[in-house]
N, CA, C and O of each residue as an XYZ file, in Angstrom:
824
protein
N     -31.376     -3.981     -8.598
C     -31.309     -2.510     -8.551
C     -31.040     -1.962     -9.947
O     -30.150     -2.465    -10.634
N     -31.795     -0.928    -10.395
C     -31.536     -0.355    -11.715
C     -30.169      0.311    -11.763
O     -29.580      0.635    -10.731
N     -29.675      0.507    -12.989
C     -28.377      1.163    -13.161
C     -28.422      2.567    -12.562
O     -29.383      3.310    -12.762
N     -27.380      2.914    -11.833
C     -27.301      4.228    -11.188
C     -26.473      5.153    -12.070
O     -25.343      4.806    -12.416
N     -26.995      6.322    -12.448
C     -26.235      7.251    -13.293
C     -24.926      7.661    -12.629
O     -24.842      7.770    -11.406
N     -23.912      7.885    -13.449
C     -22.608      8.264    -12.913
C     -22.676      9.590    -12.158
O     -21.933      9.791    -11.198
N     -23.560     10.495    -12.580
C     -23.707     11.774    -11.877
C     -24.210     11.550    -10.455
O     -23.808     12.262     -9.535
N     -25.086     10.566    -10.270
C     -25.587     10.243     -8.934
C     -24.467      9.695     -8.068
O     -24.332     10.067     -6.902
N     -23.669      8.815     -8.639
C     -22.536      8.249     -7.886
C     -21.585      9.362     -7.468
O     -21.088      9.370     -6.342
N     -21.334     10.297     -8.370
C     -20.445     11.423     -8.038
C     -21.010     12.243     -6.887
O     -20.263     12.680     -6.012
N     -22.329     12.455     -6.881
C     -22.931     13.211     -5.780
C     -22.843     12.421     -4.473
O     -22.622     13.013     -3.416
N     -23.010     11.112     -4.522
C     -22.878     10.298     -3.311
C     -21.477     10.431     -2.717
O     -21.310     10.498     -1.499
N     -20.482     10.469     -3.586
C     -19.104     10.665     -3.114
C     -18.971     12.018     -2.420
O     -18.294     12.136     -1.398
N     -19.620     13.038     -2.982
C     -19.591     14.363     -2.353
C     -20.282     14.337     -0.994
O     -19.764     14.891     -0.025
N     -21.453     13.695     -0.914
C     -22.153     13.594      0.374
C     -21.276     12.865      1.399
O     -21.227     13.235      2.572
N     -20.596     11.838      0.934
C     -19.729     11.074      1.838
C     -18.634     11.954      2.420
O     -18.345     11.886      3.615
N     -18.027     12.778      1.577
C     -16.971     13.666      2.044
C     -17.512     14.664      3.071
O     -16.854     14.947      4.072
N     -18.702     15.192      2.822
C     -19.316     16.130      3.759
C     -19.621     15.446      5.089
O     -19.346     15.998      6.154
N     -20.182     14.257      5.025
C     -20.525     13.520      6.249
C     -19.281     13.158      7.043
O     -19.298     13.195      8.273
N     -18.200     12.809      6.351
C     -16.952     12.480      7.058
C     -16.441     13.694      7.821
O     -15.951     13.573      8.944
N     -16.559     14.866      7.199
C     -16.127     16.090      7.881
C     -17.011     16.383      9.080
O     -16.514     16.794     10.128
N     -18.331     16.177      8.940
C     -19.250     16.393     10.055
C     -18.958     15.427     11.202
O     -18.994     15.809     12.371
N     -18.668     14.170     10.854
C     -18.358     13.181     11.884
C     -17.094     13.559     12.650
O     -17.026     13.403     13.869
N     -16.095     14.057     11.922
C     -14.854     14.492     12.581
C     -15.121     15.653     13.533
O     -14.459     15.786     14.562
N     -16.091     16.487     13.184
C     -16.448     17.632     14.032
C     -17.440     17.246     15.126
O     -17.919     18.100     15.871
N     -17.747     15.937     15.216
C     -18.663     15.384     16.224
C     -20.080     15.932     16.102
O     -20.800     16.054     17.094
N     -20.473     16.264     14.863
C     -21.860     16.632     14.592
C     -22.666     15.342     14.491
O     -22.275     14.432     13.760
N     -23.765     15.248     15.196
C     -24.514     13.990     15.260
C     -25.610     13.877     14.212
O     -25.906     12.775     13.750
N     -26.225     15.010     13.824
C     -27.329     14.963     12.868
C     -27.164     16.062     11.816
O     -26.572     17.112     12.066
N     -27.707     15.781     10.643
C     -27.724     16.784      9.582
C     -29.030     16.627      8.803
O     -29.812     15.713      9.064
N     -29.250     17.513      7.860
C     -30.497     17.502      7.086
C     -30.183     17.500      5.604
O     -29.049     17.741      5.187
N     -31.222     17.220      4.809
C     -31.040     17.274      3.359
C     -30.685     18.687      2.921
O     -29.913     18.877      1.981
N     -31.254     19.684      3.609
C     -30.933     21.066      3.274
C     -29.479     21.415      3.544
O     -28.830     22.097      2.751
N     -28.973     20.931      4.688
C     -27.576     21.210      5.033
C     -26.626     20.500      4.074
O     -25.633     21.080      3.634
N     -26.932     19.244      3.752
C     -26.108     18.518      2.787
C     -26.161     19.196      1.427
O     -25.148     19.311      0.737
N     -27.355     19.643      1.048
C     -27.522     20.279     -0.243
C     -26.691     21.553     -0.353
O     -26.069     21.816     -1.383
N     -26.689     22.338      0.720
C     -25.921     23.590      0.708
C     -24.436     23.314      0.527
O     -23.759     24.001     -0.239
N     -23.934     22.310      1.229
C     -22.510     21.966      1.134
C     -22.170     21.382     -0.234
O     -21.092     21.631     -0.776
N     -23.105     20.598     -0.791
C     -22.844     19.915     -2.063
C     -23.216     20.765     -3.276
O     -22.972     20.367     -4.415
N     -23.807     21.938     -3.030
C     -24.218     22.844     -4.111
C     -25.254     22.202     -5.028
O     -25.185     22.323     -6.251
N     -26.219     21.513     -4.409
C     -27.365     20.951     -5.127
C     -28.621     21.318     -4.336
O     -28.528     21.989     -3.309
N     -29.783     20.889     -4.800
C     -31.013     21.160     -4.076
C     -31.275     20.087     -3.029
O     -30.786     18.963     -3.141
N     -32.058     20.447     -2.004
C     -32.442     19.468     -0.996
C     -33.251     18.336     -1.627
O     -33.146     17.180     -1.215
N     -34.054     18.678     -2.623
C     -34.807     17.648     -3.343
C     -33.870     16.647     -3.992
O     -34.134     15.445     -3.970
N     -32.775     17.132     -4.571
C     -31.814     16.237     -5.228
C     -31.169     15.292     -4.217
O     -30.994     14.105     -4.496
N     -30.818     15.816     -3.046
C     -30.240     14.976     -2.002
C     -31.207     13.857     -1.627
O     -30.826     12.688     -1.573
N     -32.457     14.223     -1.368
C     -33.455     13.213     -0.977
C     -33.685     12.205     -2.100
O     -33.817     11.007     -1.850
N     -33.730     12.694     -3.325
C     -33.934     11.798     -4.472
C     -32.785     10.808     -4.598
O     -33.009      9.620     -4.831
N     -31.560     11.291     -4.444
C     -30.393     10.402     -4.540
C     -30.429      9.330     -3.455
O     -30.199      8.153     -3.732
N     -30.713      9.735     -2.237
C     -30.661      8.792     -1.123
C     -31.799      7.782     -1.168
O     -31.616      6.625     -0.789
N     -32.977      8.210     -1.629
C     -34.117      7.283     -1.647
C     -33.963      6.197     -2.708
O     -34.726      5.232     -2.714
N     -32.996      6.339     -3.598
C     -32.695      5.256     -4.525
C     -32.218      4.009     -3.790
O     -32.291      2.899     -4.317
N     -31.729      4.204     -2.563
C     -31.121      3.101     -1.824
C     -31.863      2.771     -0.531
O     -31.470      1.852      0.188
N     -32.924      3.502     -0.230
C     -33.691      3.212      0.972
C     -34.130      4.479      1.666
O     -34.002      5.577      1.125
N     -34.650      4.317      2.873
C     -35.113      5.449      3.674
C     -34.195      5.599      4.881
O     -34.056      4.676      5.683
N     -33.564      6.775      5.004
C     -32.551      6.947      6.030
C     -32.862      8.048      7.043
O     -32.456      7.948      8.201
N     -33.564      9.077      6.633
C     -33.809     10.198      7.524
C     -35.101     10.061      8.315
O     -35.961      9.240      7.995
N     -35.219     10.874      9.346
C     -36.433     10.924     10.161
C     -36.950     12.353     10.183
O     -36.188     13.302     10.367
N     -38.253     12.492      9.992
C     -38.849     13.825      9.993
C     -38.601     14.509     11.337
O     -38.873     13.944     12.397
N     -38.094     15.702     11.276
C     -37.834     16.471     12.485
C     -36.413     16.370     12.994
O     -35.917     17.301     13.629
N     -35.739     15.243     12.724
C     -34.358     15.080     13.206
C     -33.353     14.947     12.075
O     -32.154     15.118     12.294
N     -33.820     14.646     10.870
C     -32.923     14.531      9.729
C     -32.161     13.224      9.714
O     -32.692     12.178     10.089
N     -30.928     13.287      9.284
C     -30.091     12.096      9.142
C     -29.099     11.998     10.293
O     -28.483     12.994     10.672
N     -28.946     10.813     10.844
C     -27.884     10.579     11.811
C     -26.576     10.440     11.047
O     -26.449      9.569     10.186
N     -25.614     11.285     11.352
C     -24.407     11.411     10.540
C     -23.642     10.094     10.446
O     -23.317      9.652      9.344
N     -23.351      9.462     11.576
C     -22.529      8.248     11.539
C     -23.242      7.106     10.815
O     -22.606      6.312     10.123
N     -24.568      7.028     10.976
C     -25.330      5.966     10.303
C     -25.328      6.165      8.801
O     -25.085      5.223      8.046
N     -25.601      7.395      8.359
C     -25.626      7.668      6.926
C     -24.228      7.538      6.329
O     -24.077      7.078      5.198
N     -23.214      7.939      7.079
C     -21.834      7.799      6.616
C     -21.508      6.334      6.362
O     -20.955      5.991      5.317
N     -21.849      5.470      7.312
C     -21.586      4.033      7.156
C     -22.397      3.451      6.002
O     -21.911      2.591      5.267
N     -23.623      3.916      5.847
C     -24.475      3.426      4.764
C     -23.906      3.795      3.402
O     -23.862      2.957      2.501
N     -23.474      5.034      3.246
C     -22.909      5.463      1.971
C     -21.602      4.743      1.673
O     -21.320      4.417      0.520
N     -20.811      4.496      2.697
C     -19.586      3.721      2.490
C     -19.923      2.341      1.942
O     -19.243      1.844      1.045
N     -20.968      1.725      2.476
C     -21.380      0.418      1.985
C     -21.902      0.475      0.558
O     -21.569     -0.378     -0.264
N     -22.717      1.481      0.264
C     -23.278      1.638     -1.083
C     -22.164      1.830     -2.109
O     -22.222      1.282     -3.210
N     -21.151      2.612     -1.739
C     -20.067      2.928     -2.664
C     -18.981      1.853     -2.702
O     -17.994      1.986     -3.426
N     -19.169      0.788     -1.921
C     -18.180     -0.280     -1.930
C     -16.940      0.031     -1.129
O     -15.874     -0.527     -1.384
N     -17.072      0.924     -0.158
C     -15.918      1.366      0.621
C     -15.867      0.735      2.008
O     -15.173      1.226      2.899
N     -16.602     -0.350      2.179
C     -16.578     -1.040      3.473
C     -15.674     -2.261      3.434
O     -15.730     -3.106      4.327
N     -14.846     -2.358      2.411
C     -13.876     -3.437      2.266
C     -12.595     -2.848      1.697
O     -12.641     -1.798      1.056
N     -11.459     -3.489      1.910
C     -10.213     -2.961      1.344
C     -10.114     -3.222     -0.152
O     -10.568     -4.255     -0.643
N      -9.514     -2.274     -0.872
C      -9.261     -2.410     -2.302
C      -7.750     -2.343     -2.528
O      -7.087     -1.417     -2.062
N      -7.221     -3.315     -3.236
C      -5.779     -3.412     -3.465
C      -5.434     -2.771     -4.802
O      -6.030     -3.087     -5.831
N      -4.456     -1.859     -4.769
C      -4.161     -1.006     -5.918
C      -2.737     -1.229     -6.410
O      -1.802     -1.370     -5.621
N      -2.592     -1.258     -7.740
C      -1.274     -1.274     -8.376
C      -1.119     -0.021     -9.227
O      -2.079      0.431     -9.851
N       0.085      0.540     -9.254
C       0.388      1.692    -10.091
C       1.319      1.236    -11.206
O       2.369      0.647    -10.946
N       0.931      1.509    -12.450
C       1.769      1.191    -13.603
C       2.347      2.497    -14.129
O       1.639      3.324    -14.704
N       3.650      2.664    -13.921
C       4.322      3.899    -14.321
C       4.775      4.677    -13.104
O       3.979      5.380    -12.481
N       6.051      4.557    -12.760
C       6.554      5.203    -11.542
C       7.434      6.405    -11.846
O       8.503      6.582    -11.262
N       6.952      7.233    -12.783
C       7.585      8.525    -13.017
C       7.177      9.497    -11.926
O       6.796      9.083    -10.830
N       7.256     10.776    -12.218
C       6.952     11.782    -11.196
C       5.515     11.661    -10.700
O       5.266     11.742     -9.497
N       4.565     11.469    -11.621
C       3.164     11.367    -11.214
C       2.927     10.103    -10.394
O       2.284     10.156     -9.346
N       3.436      8.979    -10.860
C       3.270      7.735    -10.122
C       3.844      7.815     -8.722
O       3.242      7.328     -7.765
N       5.015      8.434     -8.607
C       5.636      8.565     -7.284
C       4.846      9.517     -6.399
O       4.719      9.286     -5.196
N       4.314     10.591     -6.989
C       3.507     11.529     -6.202
C       2.263     10.844     -5.660
O       1.884     11.053     -4.508
N       1.630     10.026     -6.490
C       0.447      9.291     -6.035
C       0.828      8.303     -4.939
O       0.098      8.139     -3.961
N       1.969      7.649     -5.106
C       2.420      6.689     -4.096
C       2.652      7.349     -2.748
O       2.487      6.721     -1.703
N       3.035      8.619     -2.776
C       3.305      9.349     -1.539
C       2.059      9.996     -0.944
O       2.127     10.580      0.138
N       0.918      9.902     -1.636
C      -0.308     10.526     -1.146
C      -0.725      9.878      0.180
O      -0.822      8.653      0.257
N      -0.972     10.674      1.215
C      -1.127     10.095      2.557
C      -2.514      9.556      2.907
O      -2.654      8.901      3.940
N      -3.545      9.799      2.095
C      -4.916      9.524      2.535
C      -5.567      8.292      1.923
O      -6.779      8.120      2.052
N      -4.802      7.430      1.261
C      -5.402      6.236      0.682
C      -6.073      5.367      1.739
O      -7.174      4.859      1.528
N      -5.416      5.203      2.855
C      -5.933      4.306      3.889
C      -7.249      4.767      4.488
O      -7.959      3.970      5.101
N      -7.590      6.051      4.321
C      -8.819      6.570      4.911
C     -10.034      5.791      4.422
O     -10.984      5.573      5.174
N      -9.999      5.372      3.161
C     -11.114      4.598      2.608
C     -10.668      3.209      2.157
O     -11.250      2.621      1.244
N      -9.632      2.698      2.809
C      -9.198      1.319      2.591
C      -8.719      1.035      1.175
O      -8.916     -0.068      0.665
N      -8.097      2.010      0.538
C      -7.380      1.747     -0.701
C      -5.928      1.451     -0.331
O      -5.241      2.305      0.230
N      -5.467      0.253     -0.642
C      -4.157     -0.203     -0.207
C      -3.221     -0.334     -1.410
O      -3.464     -1.143     -2.305
N      -2.171      0.449     -1.427
C      -1.166      0.329     -2.480
C      -0.373     -0.954     -2.253
O       0.219     -1.154     -1.193
N      -0.371     -1.830     -3.277
C       0.241     -3.145     -3.117
C       1.337     -3.449     -4.135
O       2.135     -4.361     -3.918
N       1.393     -2.709     -5.233
C       2.387     -3.032     -6.259
C       2.660     -1.820     -7.133
O       1.759     -1.040     -7.441
N       3.947     -1.675     -7.537
C       4.363     -0.626     -8.452
C       5.100     -1.271     -9.622
O       5.847     -2.232     -9.438
N       4.886     -0.731    -10.837
C       5.539     -1.281    -12.025
C       6.108     -0.160    -12.889
O       5.539      0.929    -12.977
N       7.249     -0.451    -13.528
C       7.847      0.498    -14.453
C       8.774     -0.261    -15.395
O       9.414     -1.236    -15.001
N       8.840      0.202    -16.655
C       9.711     -0.450    -17.627
C      11.158      0.016    -17.519
O      12.053     -0.610    -18.086
N      11.395      1.101    -16.803
C      12.747      1.646    -16.643
C      13.548      0.737    -15.713
O      13.247      0.620    -14.525
N      14.562      0.102    -16.270
C      15.361     -0.847    -15.483
C      16.084     -0.171    -14.326
O      16.466     -0.828    -13.358
N      16.271      1.147    -14.427
C      16.916      1.868    -13.328
C      15.996      2.000    -12.118
O      16.450      2.157    -10.985
N      14.700      1.934    -12.382
C      13.736      2.038    -11.276
C      13.349      0.675    -10.711
O      12.995      0.553     -9.538
N      13.422     -0.349    -11.562
C      13.066     -1.695    -11.105
C      14.012     -2.110     -9.985
O      15.232     -2.025    -10.126
N      13.445     -2.554     -8.882
C      14.240     -2.955     -7.724
C      14.372     -1.873     -6.678
O      14.758     -2.154     -5.543
N      14.055     -0.624     -7.042
C      14.067      0.434     -6.041
C      12.801      0.334     -5.190
O      11.822     -0.304     -5.579
N      12.841      0.970     -4.033
C      11.713      0.898     -3.103
C      11.118      2.292     -2.938
O      11.825      3.248     -2.621
N       9.813      2.392     -3.157
C       9.079      3.647     -3.014
C       7.950      3.418     -2.022
O       7.122      2.526     -2.209
N       7.919      4.215     -0.981
C       6.873      4.089      0.053
C       6.754      2.652      0.558
O       5.660      2.156      0.832
N       7.901      2.005      0.671
C       7.930      0.657      1.239
C       7.598     -0.463      0.274
O       7.516     -1.621      0.684
N       7.402     -0.144     -1.014
C       7.041     -1.154     -2.006
C       8.090     -1.179     -3.110
O       8.475     -0.135     -3.635
N       8.545     -2.368     -3.455
C       9.561     -2.512     -4.492
C       8.945     -2.360     -5.880
O       7.900     -2.942     -6.170
N       9.593     -1.582     -6.725
C       9.151     -1.412     -8.099
C       9.549     -2.639     -8.912
O      10.695     -3.087     -8.865
N       8.576     -3.181     -9.665
C       8.822     -4.360    -10.474
C       8.571     -4.063    -11.944
O       7.905     -3.086    -12.288
N       9.112     -4.918    -12.807
C       8.908     -4.751    -14.248
C       7.508     -5.228    -14.612
O       7.008     -6.171    -13.998
N       6.850     -4.592    -15.611
C       5.505     -5.034    -16.008
C       5.416     -6.498    -16.432
O       4.327     -7.072    -16.428
N       6.539     -7.108    -16.797
C       6.523     -8.540    -17.104
C       6.035     -9.360    -15.914
O       5.502    -10.457    -16.083
N       6.220     -8.819    -14.711
C       5.804     -9.515    -13.489
C       4.351     -9.228    -13.119
O       3.826     -9.808    -12.168
N       3.698     -8.336    -13.867
C       2.360     -7.882    -13.480
C       1.330     -9.015    -13.395
O       0.596     -9.071    -12.409
N       1.239     -9.918    -14.379
C       0.228    -10.984    -14.258
C       0.385    -11.824    -12.992
O      -0.598    -12.175    -12.340
N       1.621    -12.137    -12.660
C       1.859    -12.931    -11.443
C       1.496    -12.140    -10.203
O       0.842    -12.664     -9.301
N       1.915    -10.878    -10.147
C       1.696    -10.060     -8.953
C       0.201     -9.794     -8.745
O      -0.285     -9.821     -7.615
N      -0.522     -9.537     -9.836
C      -1.963     -9.269     -9.719
C      -2.670    -10.443     -9.050
O      -3.536    -10.246     -8.197
N      -2.308    -11.642     -9.428
C      -2.928    -12.827     -8.832
C      -2.474    -13.024     -7.396
O      -3.296    -13.241     -6.506
N      -1.174    -12.949     -7.168
C      -0.633    -13.230     -5.833
C      -1.097    -12.217     -4.800
O      -1.383    -12.580     -3.659
N      -1.174    -10.944     -5.192
C      -1.542     -9.888     -4.245
C      -2.994     -9.461     -4.372
O      -3.430     -8.513     -3.719
N      -3.736    -10.160     -5.211
C      -5.179     -9.930     -5.383
C      -5.485     -8.464     -5.687
O      -6.296     -7.827     -5.014
N      -4.820     -7.952     -6.708
C      -4.997     -6.557     -7.097
C      -6.392     -6.346     -7.688
O      -6.827     -7.110     -8.550
N      -7.082     -5.320     -7.226
C      -8.430     -4.984     -7.705
C      -8.429     -3.845     -8.713
O      -9.201     -3.854     -9.672
N      -7.547     -2.852     -8.489
C      -7.589     -1.600     -9.246
C      -6.188     -1.276     -9.760
O      -5.195     -1.462     -9.057
N      -6.128     -0.791    -10.992
C      -4.859     -0.350    -11.554
C      -4.881      1.125    -11.882
O      -5.840      1.619    -12.475
N      -3.817      1.842    -11.495
C      -3.632      3.240    -11.885
C      -2.655      3.262    -13.050
O      -1.578      2.671    -12.969
N      -3.018      3.933    -14.125
C      -2.126      4.074    -15.273
C      -1.542      5.474    -15.266
O      -2.257      6.458    -15.452
N      -0.225      5.555    -15.047
C       0.458      6.851    -14.992
C       1.656      6.850    -15.940
O       2.682      7.472    -15.665
N       1.509      6.147    -17.049
C       2.575      6.050    -18.043
C       2.403      7.145    -19.088
O       1.363      7.803    -19.122
N       3.417      7.355    -19.952
C       3.240      8.313    -21.059
C       2.110      7.886    -21.985
O       1.710      6.722    -22.009
N       1.611      8.840    -22.737
C       0.446      8.639    -23.591
C       0.590      7.413    -24.494
O      -0.347      6.625    -24.618
N       1.747      7.249    -25.121
C       1.915      6.185    -26.106
C       1.892      4.793    -25.486
O       1.679      3.805    -26.188
N       2.112      4.709    -24.167
C       2.184      3.406    -23.507
C       0.912      3.050    -22.744
O       0.835      1.982    -22.137
N      -0.091      3.935    -22.768
C      -1.266      3.748    -21.918
C      -2.110      2.545    -22.330
O      -2.559      1.785    -21.472
N      -2.329      2.362    -23.627
C      -3.179      1.243    -24.059
C      -2.551     -0.102    -23.718
O      -3.247     -1.021    -23.288
N      -1.239     -0.222    -23.907
C      -0.562     -1.468    -23.551
C      -0.665     -1.725    -22.055
O      -0.875     -2.863    -21.636
N      -0.520     -0.679    -21.246
C      -0.658     -0.837    -19.796
C      -2.058     -1.316    -19.440
O      -2.223     -2.196    -18.596
N      -3.071     -0.732    -20.087
C      -4.451     -1.145    -19.834
C      -4.670     -2.590    -20.252
O      -5.289     -3.365    -19.524
N      -4.162     -2.952    -21.427
C      -4.326     -4.325    -21.914
C      -3.687     -5.329    -20.960
O      -4.237     -6.401    -20.711
N      -2.525     -4.971    -20.433
C      -1.823     -5.865    -19.504
C      -2.619     -6.032    -18.211
O      -2.745     -7.141    -17.692
N      -3.153     -4.932    -17.697
C      -3.958     -5.009    -16.478
C      -5.212     -5.845    -16.690
O      -5.559     -6.682    -15.856
N      -5.892     -5.612    -17.813
C      -7.124     -6.341    -18.099
C      -6.838     -7.834    -18.252
O      -7.562     -8.671    -17.712
N      -5.776     -8.161    -18.994
C      -5.428     -9.568    -19.205
C      -5.097    -10.273    -17.893
O      -5.314    -11.476    -17.751
N      -4.568     -9.505    -16.932
C      -4.209    -10.080    -15.631
C      -5.414    -10.252    -14.721
O      -5.317    -10.896    -13.677
N      -6.561     -9.673    -15.115
C      -7.773     -9.842    -14.318
C      -8.224     -8.620    -13.550
O      -9.167     -8.708    -12.763
N      -7.572     -7.467    -13.756
C      -7.982     -6.236    -13.067
C      -9.250     -5.704    -13.721
O      -9.334     -5.626    -14.946
N     -10.232     -5.341    -12.909
C     -11.529     -4.911    -13.437
C     -11.848     -3.450    -13.160
O     -12.950     -2.998    -13.469
N     -10.925     -2.710    -12.593
C     -11.108     -1.284    -12.370
C      -9.828     -0.542    -12.696
O      -8.772     -0.887    -12.168
N      -9.891      0.468    -13.552
C      -8.700      1.195    -13.990
C      -8.939      2.693    -13.877
O      -9.963      3.207    -14.326
N      -7.985      3.381    -13.273
C      -7.976      4.840    -13.218
C      -6.861      5.308    -14.145
O      -5.684      5.060    -13.883
N      -7.232      5.985    -15.229
C      -6.262      6.359    -16.249
C      -5.874      7.824    -16.137
O      -6.696      8.712    -16.362
N      -4.614      8.072    -15.787
C      -4.092      9.433    -15.689
C      -3.401      9.869    -16.975
O      -3.041     11.039    -17.104
N      -3.206      8.965    -17.925
C      -2.546      9.325    -19.182
C      -3.498     10.160    -20.037
O      -4.684      9.839    -20.120
N      -3.007     11.218    -20.671
C      -3.882     12.115    -21.438
C      -4.232     11.542    -22.807
O      -3.895     12.123    -23.839
N      -4.906     10.409    -22.804
C      -5.308      9.770    -24.048
C      -6.509      8.875    -23.791
O      -6.758      8.468    -22.657
N      -7.239      8.574    -24.832
C      -8.385      7.672    -24.729
C      -7.898      6.237    -24.894
O      -7.187      5.929    -25.850
N      -8.276      5.362    -23.972
C      -7.924      3.957    -24.081
C      -9.195      3.121    -24.095
O     -10.244      3.554    -23.617
N      -9.089      1.936    -24.641
C     -10.236      1.046    -24.764
C     -10.079     -0.141    -23.827
O      -8.994     -0.705    -23.687
N     -11.189     -0.508    -23.187
C     -11.205     -1.676    -22.313
C     -12.491     -2.452    -22.581
O     -13.447     -1.881    -23.106
N     -12.539     -3.731    -22.235
C     -13.781     -4.493    -22.416
C     -14.913     -3.933    -21.577
O     -14.689     -3.193    -20.619
N     -16.127     -4.295    -21.948
C     -17.314     -3.754    -21.287
C     -17.351     -4.077    -19.804
O     -17.852     -3.280    -19.010
N     -16.826     -5.241    -19.416
C     -16.890     -5.647    -18.009
C     -15.853     -4.949    -17.136
O     -15.857     -5.114    -15.917
N     -14.967     -4.174    -17.750
C     -13.952     -3.415    -17.006
C     -14.406     -1.967    -16.901
O     -14.810     -1.367    -17.897
N     -14.341     -1.404    -15.697
C     -14.736     -0.003    -15.527
C     -13.500      0.887    -15.579
O     -12.535      0.682    -14.842
N     -13.548      1.870    -16.457
C     -12.437      2.796    -16.667
C     -12.850      4.199    -16.262
O     -13.893      4.693    -16.689
N     -12.027      4.845    -15.432
C     -12.248      6.240    -15.048
C     -11.066      7.071    -15.543
O      -9.940      6.841    -15.103
N     -11.290      8.034    -16.449
C     -10.195      8.899    -16.893
C      -9.979     10.073    -15.938
O     -10.935     10.632    -15.402
N      -8.730     10.434    -15.734
C      -8.383     11.609    -14.922
C      -7.457     12.465    -15.775
O      -6.271     12.159    -15.906
N      -7.992     13.533    -16.352
C      -7.230     14.351    -17.300
C      -7.281     15.813    -16.866
O      -8.237     16.521    -17.181
N      -6.249     16.271    -16.139
C      -6.275     17.643    -15.637
C      -6.063     18.648    -16.771
O      -6.500     19.794    -16.665
N      -5.395     18.234    -17.858
C      -5.239     19.146    -18.988
C      -6.582     19.426    -19.653
O      -6.848     20.550    -20.081
N      -7.421     18.405    -19.738
C      -8.768     18.622    -20.284
C      -9.542     19.588    -19.402
O     -10.283     20.436    -19.898
N      -9.366     19.455    -18.085
C     -10.011     20.380    -17.165
C      -9.538     21.811    -17.374
O     -10.336     22.747    -17.334
N      -8.241     21.976    -17.598
C      -7.706     23.316    -17.857
C      -8.278     23.894    -19.151
O      -8.584     25.084    -19.226
N      -8.416     23.055    -20.153
C      -8.972     23.535    -21.427
C     -10.430     23.956    -21.269
O     -10.860     24.947    -21.859
N     -11.195     23.197    -20.467
C     -12.582     23.593    -20.217
C     -12.632     24.918    -19.471
O     -13.472     25.770    -19.761
N     -11.721     25.093    -18.497
C     -11.654     26.363    -17.780
C     -11.361     27.516    -18.733
O     -11.982     28.575    -18.644
N     -10.417     27.310    -19.640
C     -10.065     28.364    -20.592
C     -11.276     28.778    -21.412
O     -11.484     29.959    -21.688
N     -12.087     27.768    -21.804
C     -13.295     28.078    -22.583
C     -14.259     28.949    -21.785
O     -14.804     29.921    -22.309
N     -14.468     28.598    -20.516
C     -15.484     29.277    -19.723
C     -15.046     30.665    -19.254
O     -15.893     31.531    -19.040
N     -13.751     30.892    -19.091
C     -13.316     32.180    -18.542
C     -12.751     33.117    -19.606
O     -12.344     34.237    -19.299
N     -12.727     32.661    -20.845
C     -12.207     33.546    -21.892
C     -13.097     34.771    -22.033
O     -14.307     34.704    -21.816
N     -12.496     35.869    -22.391
C     -13.256     37.109    -22.572
C     -14.076     37.035    -23.853
O     -13.599     36.534    -24.872
N     -15.314     37.535    -23.805
C     -16.155     37.507    -25.009
C     -15.586     38.411    -26.098
O     -16.163     38.511    -27.181
């Protein structure tokens, strides 16, 4: 399969969210036009995205919601559990740990780490906080797939290096800084301050 653009993957995630809502409402069928309206794209774009992976709809009836939902989950790698570790259990790390919807798509929080000795040994959402010195052992023992970095800016690269060295191949970086990882590791930055700055640019008065 050719490389899929990140914009396409993002749209697939949006379609998945729409289909999940339709399934909850017991809607059985939908169309490219209906998906397009919800996703704020064209019906042509919806069809183009989906045909990259096969033929799913039927002329006259559209897409069967539960079938397409299951298919997109498989395409996006969401048909298996993913084990997650959080590095940095400050306010943001704890807020993420308390987020109630991880299990909806089989993301399982399995380990928490922090350098603060006052936090090490405490229990958050049923998981004991451990020191990052234990990270290589824990990653192997608990088969961690994904690491969340929620440490201060100055500590983000070291956290990433530790995760990569332990064998983690997916990192979600919440620290407001650019970090480097090897090519075989996929890094997703999450920077709400950058989003605010972009908003300021677009809404400023001429």
